[in-house]
C-alpha positions in Angstrom: 2.5 35.6 8.2 -0.4 37.8 7.3 -2.0 35.1 5.2 -1.5 32.5 8.0 -3.2 34.8 10.4 -6.1 35.5 8.0 -6.6 31.8 7.4 -5.9 30.8 11.0 -3.2 28.4 10.0 -0.8 29.3 12.8 2.8 30.4 12.5 4.1 27.3 10.6 0.8 26.2 9.0 0.6 25.7 5.3 -2.2 25.1 2.7 -2.2 24.6 -1.0 -1.8 28.3 -1.8 1.3 28.7 0.3 2.8 25.5 -1.1 2.3 26.9 -4.6 3.9 30.2 -3.8 6.8 28.4 -2.1 7.3 26.3 -5.2 7.3 29.4 -7.5 9.7 31.2 -5.2 12.1 28.2 -5.3 12.0 28.2 -9.1 12.6 32.0 -9.3 15.5 31.8 -6.8 17.1 29.0 -8.8 16.8 30.9 -12.0 18.1 34.0 -10.3 21.2 32.2 -9.0 21.9 30.7 -12.5 21.6 34.1 -14.2 23.8 35.7 -11.5 26.5 33.2 -12.0 26.4 33.7 -15.8 26.6 37.4 -15.2 29.5 37.1 -12.8 31.6 35.2 -15.4 30.7 37.6 -18.1 28.6 35.1 -20.1 25.9 36.6 -22.3 22.7 34.4 -21.9 21.5 35.0 -25.5 24.8 34.2 -27.1 25.2 31.1 -24.9 21.8 29.7 -25.8 22.4 30.5 -29.5 25.8 28.8 -29.6 24.7 25.8 -27.5 21.3 25.2 -29.2 21.9 21.5 -29.5 22.9 21.2 -25.9 20.0 23.3 -24.9 17.6 21.0 -26.8 19.2 18.0 -25.1 18.8 19.6 -21.7 15.1 20.4 -22.5 14.5 16.7 -23.3 16.2 15.5 -20.2 14.4 17.9 -18.0 11.0 17.2 -19.5 9.9 15.0 -16.6 10.9 17.7 -14.1 9.0 20.4 -16.0 5.9 18.2 -16.2 6.2 17.4 -12.4 6.6 21.1 -11.7 3.6 22.1 -13.8 1.4 19.4 -12.3 2.6 20.5 -8.8 1.4 24.1 -9.6 -1.9 22.7 -10.8 -2.5 20.8 -7.5 -1.2 23.8 -5.4 -3.7 26.3 -6.8 -6.7 23.9 -7.0 -8.8 22.2 -4.4 -8.9 18.7 -5.8 -6.2 17.6 -3.3 -5.4 19.6 -0.2 -3.0 19.1 2.7 -4.5 16.8 5.3 -7.0 15.3 2.8 -7.6 11.5 3.0 -7.1 10.2 -0.6 -6.6 7.1 -2.6 -4.2 7.5 -5.6 -4.2 4.3 -7.6 -3.6 1.6 -5.0 -2.1 4.0 -2.4 -4.4 5.2 0.3 -3.4 7.8 3.0 -3.3 11.4 4.2 -1.6 14.2 2.2 1.0 15.8 4.3 2.9 18.0 1.8 2.7 19.3 -1.7 6.2 19.9 -3.0 7.5 21.4 -6.2 8.0 17.9 -7.8 6.5 15.4 -5.3 3.5 14.8 -3.2 4.0 13.2 0.3 1.4 10.9 1.7 1.2 9.0 5.1 -0.5 5.7 4.4 -2.6 3.6 6.8 0.6 1.8 8.0 2.1 5.2 8.9 4.6 4.8 6.0 5.7 7.9 4.1 4.9 7.5 0.4 6.5 10.0 -2.0 4.8 10.2 -5.4 5.9 12.3 -8.5 3.3 15.0 -9.3 2.9 13.7 -12.9 2.0 10.2 -11.7 -0.6 11.6 -9.3 -2.0 13.8 -12.1 -2.4 10.8 -14.4 -3.8 8.5 -11.8 -7.3 8.0 -10.7 -7.8 10.0 -7.5 -10.4 9.3 -4.8 -10.7 12.1 -2.3 -12.6 10.8 0.7 -12.3 14.1 2.6 -14.4 15.9 -0.1 -17.4 13.8 0.8 -19.1 13.8 4.2 -16.1 13.7 6.5 -17.9 11.5 9.0 -18.8 8.8 6.4 -16.3 5.9 6.5 -16.0 2.8 4.4 -13.9 -0.4 4.3 -13.4 -2.4 1.1 -12.7 -6.1 1.1 -13.0 -9.3 -1.0 -14.4 -12.7 -0.1 -14.1 -15.9 -2.1 -17.5 -16.9 -3.4 -17.2 -20.2 -1.7 -17.3 -18.4 1.7 -20.3 -16.2 1.0 -23.4 -18.2 1.7 -25.6 -15.5 3.3 -25.1 -11.8 2.8 -27.5 -10.8 5.5 -25.8 -13.1 8.1 -22.4 -11.5 7.1 -23.8 -8.0 7.6 -25.2 -9.0 11.0 -21.8 -10.4 12.1 -20.1 -7.2 11.1 -22.7 -5.1 12.9 -22.3 -7.1 16.1 -18.5 -6.7 15.9 -19.0 -2.9 16.2 -21.4 -3.0 19.2 -18.7 -1.6 21.5 -18.5 1.5 19.2 -22.3 2.2 19.4 -21.6 5.5 21.1 -19.4 6.7 18.3 -21.4 5.5 15.2 -24.6 7.1 13.9 -27.6 4.9 14.4 -28.8 3.2 11.2 -25.7 4.2 9.2 -24.1 0.8 9.1 -24.5 -0.8 5.7 -22.9 -3.7 3.7 -23.0 -3.3 -0.1 -21.9 -5.5 -2.9 -19.6 -3.6 -5.3 -19.1 -6.3 -7.9 -19.6 -10.0 -8.3 -16.8 -11.8 -10.1 -16.2 -15.4 -11.1 -14.2 -16.4 -8.0 -14.8 -13.5 -5.5 -17.1 -10.8 -4.4 -16.1 -7.2 -3.8 -17.8 -5.6 -0.7 -17.9 -2.2 0.9 -18.8 -1.8 4.5 -20.1 1.7 5.3 -20.8 3.6 8.5 -21.0 7.2 9.7 -19.3 8.6 12.8 -20.8 11.1 15.2 -17.5 12.9 15.4 -14.1 12.6 13.9 -11.6 10.8 16.1 -8.5 9.3 14.6 -8.1 6.7 17.4 -11.7 5.5 16.9 -11.3 5.4 13.2 -8.2 3.2 13.4 -9.8 1.0 16.1 -12.9 0.4 14.0 -10.9 -0.4 10.9 -8.7 -2.7 12.8 -11.7 -4.5 14.3 -13.4 -5.0 10.9 -10.3 -6.2 9.2 -9.6 -8.8 11.9 -13.2 -9.9 11.8 -13.1 -10.4 8.1 -9.8 -12.3 8.4 -11.2 -14.5 11.2 -14.3 -15.3 9.1 -12.2 -16.3 6.1 -9.9 -18.5 8.4 -12.9 -20.1 10.1 -14.7 -20.9 6.8 -11.5 -22.1 5.2 -10.8 -24.5 8.1 -14.4 -25.8 8.0 -14.1 -26.5 4.3 -10.9 -28.4 4.8 -12.5 -30.4 7.6 -15.4 -31.3 5.4 -13.1 -32.4 2.6 -11.3 -34.7 5.1 -14.6 -36.2 6.2 -15.6 -36.8 2.6 -12.3 -38.6 2.0 
């Protein structure tokens, strides 16, 4: 409670430090219960481990993944690489971190689905933390077939025009379309812009607008190509 008041987290708020302390306390409570049960039945821990060394080794092997997940969880809990409420991309999964548990990390993705990832998998994956950059900078990645990209400048203008209704929310001059990589059959793009203030509803509306615009462009170009093929035939 004192820590929450100091950090202004509220009565039920939680950050990485509190998540780490909670994970450690759960571990200690679990060990305490096991030791108490052994003591209650008159079992000497040292004698038990000595006589059951083979079983203990097997248990250690079986529990290796759990231990790795726990250690990775401690690492994330006491570092600032990933924090609760951060917008991240872990491998192919993109979303907002909602909880750092002893063995798992919970993420709400863009479709409002709850994604639960083992800490070890997160630790070994490539992590992009969008929150650690300028929080008002946004970006949308997409691909287009090379057949449908005839003029990059015209494509950027079309995307800019799509966002005219959001002019009051977007920083002037911040809209930019960049090419990430050109491949044999498609081009990877990133469409970037900066918001004047953070508003989840506006963020979702802009992303929805751009995604639909890209889809409509692809559909239109694809239909035109099919029509031209028919004329040629």
